[in-house]
N, C-alpha and C positions, 0 to 999 in steps of 0.2 A: 504493499499499500504506499509506503514512504520510503522504500529502498530506491533511491535515486541513481540513475545511470549517468556515468561521467565519460567524457571522451578526452583524449590526450592529442596535443598538437605539438610537434617539434617547433621550437623557436629557433630563431637565427643564432642566439647565444646557446650554450649548453643548458639542457633541461628541457622540461615539458610543461606547456600550458595546459590548464584543466578547464573544461567547460561542462555545462549541464543543460540538456534541452528543456527539462522541466522547470529549472530555476535560471532563467537567462541572465539574471543579474549576477550569477556566480562567475567568478574567475579566480583562479589560483595558480600556483606554480610550484614545481618540485625540480630538484636537482636530477632525479632519475624516477622511474616508475612507482618504486616503492615510496619514495619521499612524496611523490605527487599524490598518491593515494592517502598517505597519512595527513597531508595538508588539506585534502578535499573535505575530510569531516569537519575540520574547523571552518572552512569556506562555506559549507552547507549550513552550519550553525549561525554564522555570521549573516548569511543571506536570509535565513529564516527570521533573524532579529529584524532585518529590513522590512519584511512582510508585516511583522507586528507594529513597528514604528509607523508604517504606511497604512495600517488597519486594513489589510488585504488578506483574503482567504489564501491559505497555504495549499498549493496544488498537489494532488496525489501524483505518485510517480507513474509513468508509462512504461510499457514493457521495453526491456533492454534491446538495443538494435546491434548488429554485428560490430565488433571493434570496441564496444563500450565496456566499462568495468562497473559493476554494482557496488554501491556504498551501502552497507547495512548499518542503519542508525541504532544507537542504543535504545532500550525500551523507554527509558525516561524521556528522551527527546520525542519518540512517537507519541507518548502519552501528552506531552506538552502541545504538539501539533494538534492532537485530536481536542484538547481543551480549547486551544485558541480557535480552531474551526468551529467548535460548538458555540463559543461565544460570538462568532461572527454570525452564525446563523440566527442568533437571537439579537443581533445589533447591540451587544453588550460592550461596555467599556471596562477596563481594569477596576475602576472604582466600583462599578456595579457588582463585579465579582467579589470585591473585598466586603462589600455591604451584605451579599448573599452568604458569604461564608463567615462573616463576623470576624474578619482578621484585619490587622493593620496594613495600610497602603503597601509598605515595604514587602511584606509577607506575600500579599496577592500579586505584586509585580513580579516576584521571583518565580511564581508558578508559570508565567509565560515568557520568562527570560532564558533564552536558550543558551546563554553564556554563563549561567548559574545552575548548579546542580540542586535539585529539589528531591525531597523524599517521595518515593512511589506512593505511599500511603496518603500523602497530602494531595497528589494529583488524582488519585482514585476518589478521594472525598470531594474534590472540586468537580470531577466529571459526574459524580453521583448527584450533586446539587443541581446539575444541568440535565438530569435524566439520562445520563450515559453510564455504561459499565465498561470497565477495562477488561479486555480479555488478552492473555498472553499465550502463545503457543511456542513450542519448541520443535525445530526441524533438524534433519541431518545437514551438517555443514558441508 
């Protein structure tokens, strides 16, 4: 659902540029393929923060195409995406979420801050308050 595919492009200088069809604002760079992949996760989290700042729905990932690499997001990031999109469905602001949950502004802000780690239980509670239930599955790697 939110496992985004990235593609690499060789640059004139050594290294690889990273792009994502589903998140066109994303751009990143790595010295080599392994470094580019590790940098891509940070770039995705930063790009998701832009969507929150701009109050935009975060798009689902489309199927991977030939030559692309899939970045599997941590469960906490996927939960934050689900929470943000549920808020956008209801035209809610962060302040509305804080009032609904009875938490301070800083605590509510962190629930949709992709650059801050949140506890999964807090995200589950916030999703439940919006009528959503988090479901986790395990697959063979």
